[in-house]
C-alpha positions in Angstrom: 0.0 0.0 0.0 1.5 3.4 -1.0 2.0 6.2 1.3 -0.7 8.5 -0.1 -3.4 5.9 0.1 -2.4 5.0 3.7 -2.6 8.7 4.6 -6.1 8.9 3.0 -7.3 5.9 5.0 -5.7 7.2 8.2 -7.4 10.6 7.9 -10.8 9.1 7.2 -10.5 6.6 10.1 -9.3 9.2 12.6 -12.1 11.6 11.4 -14.8 9.1 11.8 -13.3 7.9 15.1 -13.4 11.4 16.6 -16.9 12.1 15.2 -18.2 8.8 16.5 -16.5 8.8 19.8 -17.3 12.4 20.8 -20.6 13.0 19.1 -22.7 12.2 22.2 -20.6 14.6 24.3 -21.0 17.3 21.7 -24.7 16.8 21.3 -25.4 16.7 25.0 -23.5 19.9 25.6 -25.7 21.9 23.2 -27.7 24.6 25.1 -31.3 24.6 23.9 -33.5 27.7 23.6 -36.9 28.1 25.2 -38.7 27.1 21.9 -37.0 23.7 22.1 -36.7 23.2 25.8 -39.7 25.0 27.1 -39.7 28.2 29.1 -40.7 31.8 28.6 -39.7 35.1 27.1 -40.6 38.6 28.3 -40.0 42.0 26.8 -40.0 44.7 29.5 -40.3 48.4 29.1 -38.4 50.3 31.7 -39.3 53.7 33.2 -38.0 55.5 36.3 -40.1 55.4 39.5 -39.3 59.0 40.1 -41.1 61.0 37.3 -38.3 63.7 37.4 -35.6 61.2 36.4 -35.0 59.4 33.1 -33.8 56.1 31.8 -30.1 56.1 30.7 -28.1 53.5 28.9 -26.1 52.8 32.0 -29.2 52.4 34.2 -30.7 50.1 31.6 -27.6 47.9 31.4 -27.3 47.7 35.2 -31.0 46.8 35.4 -30.4 44.0 32.9 -27.6 42.7 35.1 -29.8 42.9 38.1 -32.5 40.9 36.3 -29.9 38.2 35.4 -28.7 38.0 39.0 -32.3 37.6 40.2 -33.1 34.9 37.7 -29.9 33.1 38.8 -30.9 33.3 42.4 -34.1 31.3 41.7 -32.1 28.4 40.3 -32.5 29.3 36.6 -29.6 28.1 34.4 -28.0 30.7 32.2 -30.9 33.2 31.5 -30.4 35.3 28.4 -31.0 39.0 29.2 -30.4 41.7 26.6 -31.2 45.4 26.2 -33.0 46.7 23.2 -33.3 50.3 22.2 -33.4 53.1 24.8 -35.8 51.5 27.4 -36.4 47.8 26.7 -35.0 44.6 28.2 -35.7 41.2 26.8 -35.5 38.2 29.1 -35.4 34.6 27.8 -35.3 31.7 30.3 -35.5 28.1 29.2 -36.3 25.0 31.3 -38.3 26.8 34.0 -40.6 24.7 36.2 -42.2 27.5 38.3 -42.7 30.4 35.8 -44.9 32.5 38.1 -42.2 32.6 40.9 -39.5 33.7 38.5 -41.6 36.4 36.9 -42.6 37.8 40.3 -39.0 38.0 41.3 -38.0 39.7 38.0 -40.5 42.5 37.9 -39.6 44.1 41.2 -37.5 47.3 40.9 -33.9 47.0 42.3 -33.9 48.4 45.8 -30.7 50.0 47.2 -30.6 50.7 50.9 -27.9 51.9 53.4 -28.5 50.1 56.7 -27.0 50.3 60.2 -27.3 48.4 63.4 -28.7 51.4 65.3 -31.5 50.3 67.6 -31.2 46.7 66.4 -31.1 43.6 68.6 -27.7 41.9 68.9 -28.6 39.1 66.5 -30.6 41.3 64.1 -27.7 42.5 62.0 -28.2 45.7 60.0 -31.9 46.0 60.6 -32.4 49.8 60.3 -32.7 51.4 56.9 -31.0 54.8 57.0 -30.9 55.8 53.3 -32.6 54.5 50.2 -31.8 54.9 46.5 -34.0 58.0 46.2 -31.6 59.8 48.6 -28.8 59.7 46.0 -28.4 61.8 42.9 -28.9 60.0 39.6 -25.5 58.6 38.3 -23.9 60.4 41.3 -21.4 57.6 42.1 -18.0 57.5 40.5 -14.6 55.7 40.9 -11.5 57.7 41.8 -7.9 56.4 42.0 -5.9 57.7 44.9 -2.2 58.6 45.0 -1.5 55.2 46.6 -3.0 53.5 43.5 -6.0 52.5 45.5 -9.6 52.9 44.4 -12.5 54.6 46.2 -16.1 55.5 45.3 -17.4 59.0 45.5 -21.2 59.5 45.9 -23.4 62.5 45.7 -26.5 62.9 47.9 -29.6 65.1 47.4 -29.9 66.2 51.1 -26.6 67.0 52.9 -28.4 67.6 56.3 -30.0 64.1 56.2 -26.7 62.5 55.4 -25.0 64.4 58.2 -27.6 63.3 60.7 -27.3 59.6 59.7 -23.5 59.6 59.8 -23.5 61.4 63.1 -25.8 58.8 64.8 -24.1 55.8 63.2 -20.6 57.0 64.2 -21.8 57.2 67.9 -22.4 53.4 68.0 -18.7 52.7 68.7 -15.6 54.8 69.6 -14.0 53.7 66.3 -17.2 54.2 64.3 -19.7 51.7 63.0 -20.5 50.2 59.5 -23.1 51.7 57.2 -23.9 48.6 55.1 -24.9 48.9 51.5 -27.6 46.4 50.3 -29.0 45.8 46.9 -32.4 44.1 47.6 -31.4 41.7 50.4 -27.8 41.2 49.4 -25.1 43.1 51.3 -22.7 44.6 48.7 -20.3 46.4 51.1 -20.1 47.7 54.7 -17.9 50.8 54.9 -17.1 52.2 58.3 -18.4 55.6 59.4 -16.1 57.1 62.0 -17.5 60.7 62.2 -20.3 63.0 61.0 -20.1 63.8 57.3 -21.7 67.2 56.8 -21.6 67.3 53.0 -23.6 66.4 49.9 -20.8 64.1 48.8 -19.1 61.2 50.5 -16.2 58.8 49.9 -16.3 55.1 50.3 -12.8 53.8 50.8 -11.4 50.4 51.3 -9.2 47.7 49.9 -11.0 47.7 46.5 -9.7 46.4 43.2 -10.6 48.4 40.1 -13.4 45.9 39.2 -14.8 45.8 42.7 -14.9 49.6 42.9 -16.6 49.8 39.5 -19.2 47.2 40.5 -20.0 49.1 43.7 -20.3 52.3 41.7 -22.7 50.6 39.2 -24.7 49.2 42.1 -25.2 52.6 43.8 -26.1 54.2 40.4 -28.6 51.5 39.7 -30.2 51.9 43.1 -30.2 55.7 42.8 -32.5 55.2 39.7 -34.7 52.2 40.4 -36.6 51.3 37.3 -40.1 50.1 37.1 -40.5 47.3 34.5 -43.7 46.8 32.5 -44.3 43.7 30.5 -45.0 44.6 26.9 -44.8 41.1 25.3 -44.7 37.6 26.7 -44.3 34.1 25.2 -44.5 30.8 27.0 -43.6 27.4 25.5 -44.4 24.2 27.5 -41.6 21.7 28.0 -43.6 19.0 26.1 -44.2 21.3 23.1 -40.6 22.3 23.1 -39.4 18.6 23.1 -41.9 17.8 20.3 -40.6 20.7 18.2 -37.0 19.5 18.8 -37.7 15.9 17.9 -39.6 16.7 14.8 -37.0 19.2 13.6 -34.1 16.8 14.2 -35.9 14.0 12.5 -36.6 16.1 9.4 -33.0 17.3 9.4 -31.6 13.8 9.7 -33.8 12.5 6.8 -32.8 15.5 4.6 -29.1 14.9 5.4 -29.3 11.2 4.5 -31.1 11.9 1.2 -28.5 14.5 0.3 -25.6 12.2 1.1 -27.2 9.4 -1.0 -27.8 11.7 -3.9 -24.1 12.9 -3.8 -22.7 9.4 -3.8 -25.1 8.0 -6.5 -24.9 11.0 -8.9 -21.3 12.1 -8.4 -19.7 8.8 -7.5 -16.2 9.3 -6.0 -16.4 13.1 -5.5 -19.8 12.3 -3.9 -18.2 9.9 -1.4 -15.6 12.4 -0.5 -18.2 15.1 -0.2 -20.2 12.9 2.2 -17.2 12.4 4.4 -16.6 16.2 4.4 -20.2 17.0 5.2 -20.3 14.6 8.2 -17.1 16.2 9.6 -18.6 19.6 8.8 -21.8 18.9 10.9 -19.7 17.7 13.8 -17.4 20.7 13.7 -20.3 23.0 13.4 -21.9 21.5 16.6 -18.5 21.7 18.4 -18.0 25.4 17.4 -21.6 26.1 18.5 -20.8 24.8 21.9 -17.4 26.6 22.1 -19.1 30.0 21.6 -21.8 29.1 24.2 -24.6 29.8 21.8 -28.2 28.8 22.4 -29.9 26.6 19.8 -33.3 27.7 18.7 -35.6 26.7 15.8 -34.3 29.6 13.7 -30.8 28.3 14.6 -31.6 24.8 13.4 -32.9 26.4 10.2 -29.5 28.1 9.7 -27.9 24.8 10.6 -29.8 23.0 7.8 -29.0 25.9 5.4 -25.4 25.5 6.3 -25.5 21.9 5.2 -27.1 23.0 1.9 -24.2 25.4 1.4 -21.7 22.7 2.1 -23.3 20.4 -0.5 -23.3 23.3 -3.0 -19.6 23.8 -2.5 -18.9 20.1 -3.2 -21.3 20.1 -6.2 -19.5 23.1 -7.8 -16.1 21.5 -7.4 -17.4 18.1 -8.8 -19.0 19.7 -11.8 -15.9 21.7 -12.7 -13.8 18.5 -12.5 -16.4 16.8 -14.8 -16.1 19.6 -17.3 -12.3 19.2 -17.4 -12.7 15.4 -17.8 -15.0 15.8 -20.7 -12.5 18.1 -22.4 -10.1 15.1 -22.6 -7.7 15.9 -19.7 -6.4 13.3 -17.4 -8.0 12.6 -14.1 -5.3 14.3 -12.0 -5.1 17.3 -14.3 -8.9 17.6 -14.3 -9.0 17.5 -10.5 -6.3 20.2 -10.2 -7.9 22.5 -12.8 -11.4 21.9 -11.5 -10.5 22.6 -7.9 -8.7 25.8 -8.9 -11.5 27.1 -11.1 -14.2 26.3 -8.6 -12.4 27.9 -5.6 -13.3 31.5 -6.6 -16.9 30.7 -7.3 -17.3 29.0 -3.9 -15.6 31.8 -2.0 -17.6 34.4 -3.8 -20.9 32.6 -2.9 -19.8 32.3 0.8 -18.7 35.9 1.0 -22.0 37.3 -0.3 -23.9 35.1 2.2 -21.6 36.2 5.0 -22.3 39.9 4.2 -26.1 39.2 4.5 -25.5 37.3 7.8 -23.4 40.2 9.2 -26.2 42.6 8.3 -28.7 40.4 10.1 -26.4 40.1 13.1 -25.8 43.9 13.6 -29.4 45.0 12.8 -31.5 42.0 14.0 -32.4 41.1 17.6 -33.2 37.9 19.4 -33.6 34.8 17.2 -32.7 36.7 14.1 -29.3 37.4 15.6 -29.0 33.8 16.6 -29.8 32.7 13.0 -27.0 35.0 11.7 -24.4 33.7 14.2 -25.0 30.1 13.2 -25.0 31.1 9.5 -21.6 32.8 9.9 -20.2 29.8 11.8 -21.5 27.5 9.0 -19.7 29.5 6.4 -16.4 29.3 8.2 -16.7 25.6 8.8 -17.9 25.0 5.2 -14.8 26.6 3.8 -12.6 24.6 6.1 -14.1 21.2 5.4 -15.9 21.3 2.1 -13.2 23.3 0.3 -9.8 22.4 1.8 -10.5 19.1 3.6 -12.4 17.5 0.7 -9.8 18.8 -1.8 -7.0 17.2 0.4 -8.8 13.8 0.5 -9.5 13.8 -3.2 -5.9 14.8 -4.1 -4.5 12.0 -1.8 -6.7 9.4 -3.3 -6.0 10.4 -6.9 -2.2 10.7 -6.4 -2.2 7.2 -4.9 -3.0 5.9 -8.4 -5.9 3.6 -7.3 -8.5 5.7 -9.3 -8.0 5.2 -13.0 -11.5 5.3 -14.6 -13.3 8.5 -15.5 -16.5 6.7 -14.8 -15.7 7.0 -11.1 -16.6 10.7 -11.5 -19.9 10.0 -13.4 -18.4 10.8 -16.8 -19.2 8.4 -19.6 -16.7 7.6 -22.3 -19.2 8.5 -24.9 -19.3 12.1 -23.6 -15.6 12.4 -24.0 -15.5 11.1 -27.5 -18.4 13.3 -28.5 -16.2 16.3 -27.7 
């Protein structure tokens, strides 16, 4: 057995071994969207509780983070929370068993409070609410770097006299001062110590903060200073049974379509069809692997893009096989026809993929939700298709032809009569 044929066999065996051995792990790791797993989707419209304030991009982003944290606290796995426009937040949560509980938790405005132990029982912790988010100026918190390369948070208050009274009473609780704890909802974020009265409309929270910790605390205070009221504008619920049925039917239809395509390629194009079938199987596996690596969520539009990607992969192989056939009919040898056909088909295949990629990029940057997911999978399909159905299939066909085991043009679906006629 010559070296090229051995290399061809080795590549095919290793490819099928990896695909067969790791397919279950790859498939099981796919994260399903709510239309396939069951769950719900809500589009919220945000507005400030205080009519004199307004919704900013920062407050919208921080509210989205708060929604994600709240969903996680209920045991939800990887909720998808995204902002849209100037005042909307879309929440997608799959695999929910108690939808009402999660929705009740999500719709509450984020509540920022500064609490002390003043007048509290020994085991009551920080029970007294001294300040609320409405006591702070909108976006009044900021991060400053000191001369010692440490970070501190500056905050601005609406009423200096109220802050002076609170800090005076809290500092009296101990000779060295007492903490004024910062809570978002019922979670304590920080507990800076107040050692004396602060008679000012601004204050500084210092401590051994990293840059990220200081920024997170600043964002928390700014979020609480502008608590947003969320109104449901659109909801969609999908039962787990309906989602599973959709997934099973879609996968079944896709599997049948893939088998029919592979049989068509092998029967009609013979040897190039067999090579194409190998490449397409590897393409499907790599597409699933890449899908998992970017932590994407698979939805019905995503599966549609997945099937479309298989069609594009088949087209790439058909274009190359037809160009090789044209060269064979012109009277060239098999190896020369393969070389010329691969070269001539390359630009056509790349041009087709580039135009599709441009359309996918437009969908990605302009679209939202499932449209953006469709674009992501389409772009991933294009990249994997070029890798497998252009370079990988060409490598396999070149190795097989240069091994000398393929000597008949009929292996490419070209009849002798067609050659003589030309």
